[in-house]
N, C-alpha and C positions, 0 to 999 in steps of 0.2 A: 433196366429201370426196376426198382423195388416195387412190390405190390402196393405198399402204403402210399407211394407217389402217383399211382395210376388214377386215383380219385381226384376230383377237382375241389375237394374241401380245402386243400392247400393251394395257394396261388404260386405261379411260376415266375420267378424274377431272374432275368439275365444279368450276370455280374462279370465284369472283366477282372481277372486275377493279375497279380503283379507281373507274372511272366508273359502277359498279353493274351492268354487263353481265356475264352469266354465259356462260362459254365452256367447251369441252371440251378438256382437255389430255391428251396421250397419254404415259403413263409405263410403264416396264418393270415387269413383274410380279415380285413377291418370290419367292425360291426356297422350296421346300418345307421343312418342319421337319427338323432333323437327327434321325436315328434311331439307336437302339442297334444296334451291329453284331451283337449276340448275339440279342436277342429282338425287335427292331424297334419297340420303344416309343419315342415321341417324347422327345428329351432335354430336360431342364429346364436352364435357365441358358445355353443356346446361342441367341443372337439369330438371327432370321430376317431377314437384311438382304442387300442387294446387295453384291457384292464391293467396289465403290467405297466404300461406307459401312463395311464390315468392316475395310478398310484403316486407317481413322482410329481405330478402337477400340483400346484397350490390350489386352495379352495376356490379362489376367484378366477382361476384359469379353467376350472371344470364347468362352471355355469355362471350366467350373469348375476350381478349383485343387485337384485331388485326383488320385490315381492313375487312369489311363484316363479322365481328364476330357475330355468332348467325343467320346468313342468308345463307352463303355459307360454304361448307366444305373446308378444307385447300387446297385440290387438285384443286377444281374449282376456289378458290380465287387466287391461284398462276397463273393459266392459264388466268384468267380475267385481272390481273395486267399486265402480259406479253403482252396480246393483246392490252391493252390501251397504253403501252409504245411503241409498234411497230407502232401505227397509226401515 
């Protein structure tokens, strides 16, 4: 095993080859879930993908199409809009 594969920064994935042999491939780990900047709750509708995969997604696949989409969760977004309107 090469020294670069000894660390757990790369994840180990078992893959079956066409000849029937099973080998271990080393792939990058996915980033953590996107979190609400206000309450820290994981955001729904935001994919957990590598930057190279995110680049191929369309704008609406990257985050929800609403005010503060991809930044605030729906609960925090509603309360922020209500606060702004009441000012």
